[in-house]
C-alpha positions in Angstrom: 5.0 3.8 8.6 3.2 5.3 11.6 6.2 7.6 12.3 5.9 8.9 8.7 2.2 9.4 9.1 2.6 11.3 12.4 4.8 13.9 10.7 2.9 14.0 7.4 1.8 17.6 6.8 0.8 17.4 3.1 -2.7 18.7 4.0 -1.0 22.1 4.0 0.3 21.5 0.5 -3.1 20.5 -0.7 -4.6 23.7 0.8 -1.9 25.7 -1.1 -3.0 24.1 -4.4 -0.2 21.5 -4.7 -2.1 18.4 -5.7 0.7 16.0 -6.6 2.9 14.2 -4.1 6.1 13.2 -5.8 9.6 12.2 -4.6 10.7 11.5 -8.1 13.1 14.0 -9.5 16.0 13.5 -11.8 18.5 14.6 -9.1 17.1 12.3 -6.5 17.0 9.3 -8.9 20.5 9.9 -10.1 21.8 10.3 -6.5 20.2 7.0 -5.5 21.6 5.2 -8.6 25.1 6.5 -8.0 24.9 5.6 -4.3 23.7 2.1 -5.2 26.7 1.6 -7.5 29.2 2.1 -4.7 31.0 -1.0 -3.5 29.6 -2.5 -0.3 26.3 -0.8 -0.7 23.3 -3.1 -1.1 20.4 -0.9 -2.1 17.8 -3.5 -1.4 18.2 -2.0 2.1 16.8 1.2 0.7 13.6 -0.7 -0.2 13.5 -2.3 3.2 13.3 1.1 4.8 9.9 1.7 3.2 8.5 -1.8 2.4 9.8 -4.1 5.2 12.5 -6.7 4.8 11.9 -8.2 1.4 12.9 -11.9 1.1 13.1 -12.5 -2.6 14.6 -9.6 -4.4 17.7 -9.9 -6.6 20.1 -7.0 -6.0 20.0 -6.3 -9.8 16.3 -5.4 -9.6 17.1 -2.2 -7.7 18.2 -0.4 -10.9 15.0 -1.4 -12.6 13.1 -0.2 -9.5 14.9 3.2 -9.6 14.0 3.5 -13.3 10.3 3.5 -12.4 9.9 4.4 -8.8 9.0 6.1 -6.6 5.7 6.9 -8.5 3.9 10.1 -7.7 0.3 10.1 -6.4 -2.3 12.7 -5.6 -1.6 14.7 -2.4 -5.1 13.9 -1.4 -4.4 10.2 -1.5 -1.5 10.6 0.9 -3.6 12.8 3.2 -6.4 10.1 3.1 -4.0 7.3 3.9 -2.4 9.2 6.8 -5.9 10.0 8.2 -6.9 6.4 8.2 -3.6 5.3 9.8 -3.8 8.0 12.5 -7.5 7.3 13.3 -7.3 3.5 12.9 -10.4 3.5 10.7 -11.2 2.8 7.1 -13.2 6.0 6.5 -13.8 8.3 3.6 -11.7 11.4 3.2 -12.0 13.9 6.0 -12.0 17.4 4.6 -11.3 18.6 8.2 -14.1 21.1 7.8 -17.7 20.4 9.0 -19.2 22.3 6.1 -17.1 20.5 3.5 -17.8 17.1 5.0 -21.5 17.9 5.2 -21.5 19.0 1.5 -19.8 15.7 0.5 -21.4 13.2 2.8 -24.5 14.9 4.3 -23.0 14.7 7.7 -20.2 16.6 9.7 -17.8 13.6 9.8 -16.8 11.2 7.0 -18.5 7.8 7.1 -16.6 4.6 7.6 -16.5 2.2 4.7 -18.9 -0.7 5.3 -16.8 -3.7 4.3 -19.8 -6.0 5.0 -21.4 -4.6 1.9 -19.0 -6.5 -0.3 -21.2 -9.2 -1.9 -20.5 -12.6 -0.4 -20.4 -14.1 -3.8 -17.7 -11.7 -5.2 -14.5 -13.6 -5.9 -11.7 -12.3 -3.7 -8.1 -13.4 -3.6 -6.2 -11.8 -0.7 -2.5 -12.3 -0.4 -0.5 -10.6 2.2 3.0 -10.8 3.7 4.1 -11.0 7.3 7.1 -8.7 6.7 5.1 -6.0 4.8 5.5 -2.6 6.4 2.9 -1.0 4.1 0.1 -3.6 4.5 0.1 -4.4 8.1 -0.9 -8.0 9.1 -3.2 -6.6 11.8 -5.0 -4.5 9.3 -5.5 -7.4 6.9 -6.8 -9.5 9.9 -9.3 -6.7 10.6 -10.5 -6.9 7.0 -10.8 -10.6 7.1 -12.9 -10.4 10.2 -15.4 -8.4 8.2 -15.5 -11.1 5.5 -16.4 -13.9 7.9 -19.6 -14.6 6.0 -18.0 -14.6 2.6 -18.7 -17.7 0.4 -15.9 -20.1 1.1 -15.3 -21.0 -2.5 -15.2 -17.3 -3.5 -12.5 -16.2 -0.9 -8.9 -17.4 -1.0 -6.5 -16.0 1.6 -2.8 -16.5 1.0 -0.3 -15.6 3.7 3.4 -15.5 3.1 5.3 -15.0 6.3 8.5 -14.1 4.5 7.1 -11.6 1.9 7.3 -7.8 2.3 5.7 -5.2 0.0 8.2 -5.2 -2.9 8.3 -9.0 -3.0 4.9 -9.0 -4.6 6.0 -6.9 -7.5 9.6 -7.7 -8.0 10.3 -11.0 -6.1 12.2 -13.6 -8.1 9.6 -16.2 -7.2 6.4 -14.0 -7.2 5.2 -15.4 -10.5 5.2 -18.9 -9.2 4.2 -18.2 -5.6 1.7 -15.4 -6.0 0.5 -14.8 -9.6 0.1 -18.3 -10.9 -2.2 -19.3 -8.0 -4.1 -16.0 -8.4 -4.7 -16.6 -12.1 -5.8 -20.2 -11.4 -8.3 -18.9 -8.9 -9.8 -16.4 -11.3 -10.0 -19.0 -14.1 -12.2 -21.1 -11.8 -14.6 -18.2 -11.3 
């Protein structure tokens, strides 16, 4: 992920008025589907490239994935994500212009989000995976450090060493391992 961020130049697209970041095109999707049908090609590896080594995906899920992914997002979202990864902070969007930052924030640089302002009584259920390339374990640990004072019965942390990013959405056992405990937690709140 850090390599992708280092080469991410979408801020130039944003300045040119291109506000949607999308890798989804009919030709790209058809190419991927055709490639995944070839004997000996396991397209779960395609997901692994972006998400980390998923433990719990059925090979048949890849076609369903390709019917719906990759989703587009705002170019500004991608710029913001890359800024935070490059700088190692959880800060507001940097307009890369002192006047713009001052107009938005009343200061020349964007403020860092103050995670300690999350109310201690707010129910939080955090689940993360040790193999997730998009939600780094170290980053989650940094977040958890800011939540040290959170009410114990209002914070549940679930760590799955074997889970990568796509396992949470498409894993064969995600309903049982992730979503049922999550729903039970919120029913108690």
